[in-house]
N, C-alpha and C positions, 0 to 999 in steps of 0.2 A: 431364480438369476433376471436380472433387469438389466435391457440391451441400452444404450446409449447412446449419442457422442461418437459412434465406429467403432466402442468396446467394449466388452463385454464387461458387468462390477457381479460378482457374489459376494450379497451381501453379509456372507457370514464369515468369510475371509475378510471382508472388510471390519465388524464387526468383533470376529477376535484381535487382528491388528492392534485395532483402539480402547480391546479392554489391555492388552501388554499394554501399549501406551500411558494410559493415565494409570494403574498401577502403575507405575513406574512413577510417573509424574505428582502422582498422590502423595507417595513417599516427601520425595520437592516439599509440597504444603507441607506435609504435617507436622516436619523435620525443625517447621519456622514458624507456626503456627505461633508460637507461645515466645518467641523473640523477637526482637529490636528489626526494622524492618529500614528500606529504604526507600521513599515515597518520596516519589510527581505530582501534581495537580493537571489533570485536562481540560473539562471545559470551564469546572469554577475550581476553587476553593474546596467543595466536598466530594468531587467526584477525581478518584486514587486511580492511583496504579502506581505495583510497584516491582523490583526486580522479581521479583517473584512469577507476577503475572507475563513479565517478557521472559523470563526465561523458558517458564512452562508451553506457552503457547508456541514458540520457536521448538521446545522441543518435539513437541506437536506432531506441530507440522513438515518436521523437517523427518519425525521421522516416518509418517505416511507417503509424499514424497519418495521415501526411500520405494517403497515398494509402487504408488500410484501417480509416475512423476509429471502423469498428464493434465491429474487434478485440478481443480481451483477452490482457493481457497476464500473465506471471508471469516476473519477473525478480531476479536475486541483489538488488542493493541495492535494491529498491521494495518484498521481502520484506524486508531487513532494517530498513525506514524502517517496519514494520509494515503496510506495502498486497499484505496477502496476498490470493490469487485463488484460487480456489478452482472446479480444473480439470471444464469440463465438454463438450458438443458442441461448441460456437461457434469458432469458429477461434480458437486461444489460440496467442501466439506466447511460448518461454517460454527463455531469454533469458541465458546468463553472458557480463557485457560485457570482462571479465579473469579466465579460468580460472586459474585456478594465480599469484595476485595475489600468496604466498607470492613467488614467483620471481620479479616482476618486483619487487619491494619490493626484491631479493637482487640484483638484475642478472641473472637467472639465464634461458635463451630459451624453456623448455618453458610459451610465456603464449600463449595460445588466446580469441580472441572463439568466442561458441556461441554455435547460437542453431536450435531449431529450431518445426515449426510444427504443432500438433496441432487438427485437427479430428475430430470424432466421437471425440474421446479415444483419438484414436490419429497416432501421429509422422508427419504425408505426406513433412515435406522435412527437409533442416537442410544447414548446412551450421560446420565447422568452420576457421577462419584462423588460420595462425602466423604474425605478418608479418613478425616480430623470421625468421623462415626462409623467410618467401616458400609458406609452403604450405599451401594452401586444400582443401580436401573436402568433398564434398559431395555431396548423396540427394536422392534422388525417389522416395518411394516405388514399385516396379518400373519404374524404370525406372538403373535400377546403380547403381556407387560410382564416382565421381575425385577423384584428387587433380591441383592440375594442370591439365584436360581430359582426361585416361590416363586407364582404365578401372582399376580396382585391386580383389587376393581376396585372401581372407584365405588362409594361408598352408595349412588342411587339417591343419596334427598334428594327432594320433590321443594321442598318450601323452606324459604330463605329465612322462618321463624326456627325452622327445625337446624341451621349451615351452619356450619363452624369454617367463619370465613375469611383468607388474608389480601392483604393492604401494603403497600407500601404509599410512602409520599414521595421517592423518588431523590435524586440531584438537583430537576432542574429550581430557582425559587422564584420567578417572576409573578407578581399579585397575577396576572390569569391562571396562571396553571396552578396557585394555590390555590385560589377560588377553590376549579371544578376539581380537584380534588380535596379540599377541602367536605361540599358540599356531596360528593357519591363516602367517604367513608361515614361520616352523618349519617346517611340513610341508612347502607350498609348495620352501624353499628347501630341505630334504635329497633331497628328489623333484625338481625340475624339473633341466633342462639351465641354468638363471637366471633371475637376478630384479634387478631393473630399479624403481626409485622412480623419476619421472621432478618427480610435484608437480605433477599434471593431470590431473585425469580425462577431458576431454574428448581431450588426447593423447595417453593409454594407446586412450582408444578407436579414435583416428584412427588410431594404432600397428595393435590388434588388423585391422583392419580392411583398413590395406596388408600383412600377412604379417610386419611387424616383431615383431609379443609373437602369443606364441601366446593368450595368458591374461590379463584382469585381473578381479581381485576386487576389489568396497571395501564396507561397508557405514559409515551415517551420512554419503554424502553427498548430494545436494538433486535438484531434479529439472533446473534447467536447469545438472548437471552433467552429465545423461545424456544427453536430450532427444536431441543435433543426430547425436549417437554412437550410442546410437541404432539411428536409421535407417538408418544410412551402413554397422554391421557388419552389420545384417544385410541391406542391398542389396549389399556383400562377401560372399558367401555367409556369413558367420558364425552365430554361437551365442548367443543373450542372455537370462538367466537370472534368475527369484530364485537366490539363491548356495544355496539350501534346494532346487533344483531345481526348483522349479516356477514357475509363470508370472511374466512379469516385470510388475512392474508400476510404472509413470511415477513418480509418486506417493509409495513403498514407502521410498524413500533406502537402496536397494542393488540392488549390482549383480554378475555375473555373465559378463566378454562374454570367448568361446576360437572357436577357428577354428573347432573340431564341438563334434560332439553328443556325441561317440567322448569326451571329454577335460571334456567340462564331466557325463558319468556318472556318469567316476570322478575327479572332486576332489568331488566337490560332499559324501556321504558325512564327507566326511571335517573338515567344515571344523563349530567353532566360530561358535553363530548372536549378535550384535546388530541386534534390530528395534528402529532409534530409532522417538519421533512419528511420526506422519503429511505432507509438504507441506498 
């Protein structure tokens, strides 16, 4: 158990609760993946939100609040609606109800529910669930990482030349950002074993954890994209850093997740950098 903010949080009880909620929410997502969606835009014309994003986030937050009424929440759709929450030492659930919304809009199956629990500004628990493929990743700090209840580990690959790499172009379309991303992807593509773009940060992190991807880097994403994946990768034996090789900070909107410290140390000096406003 972990004591924080004058209350005791049993992480196994938390995991049981969000597992049930995520399974229920996953049925909603799966039932709608091939249907016509009602789409709104957020930051720009390719930054989508659907009625399913909003419905699933409401389901998850209300379900958690019933058991933990004093806990705080940082959610993608509530943030977009102007409900900005500062990360403190209080138990805080960091939620992306549909990570890979563009994939969902196009009926592409890389769609995940991502839920992390932060206590004392440290992620203690995370789940990533792809309901289309029925792949459920979970981790509690100090207890290892699992996929559908089977233990998982990172690949341990130590050189970029042996690595399968995950990258994303993101939704930002400024010339500055495009040039940075183009440079980094070109560097990785020229030197890695292969390169992939799955359209979901949570999915990319889950693939690092299970050893299918050896390196994932992205700048400009948000806390809810990374919270669950951070703890799952670490518990699978991986390395999570800021892309400049510094300590990872959940609210800084930048991540480098790798199969080893060696490959992280090889690549980060070669990146160009984008430093977005913090969450």
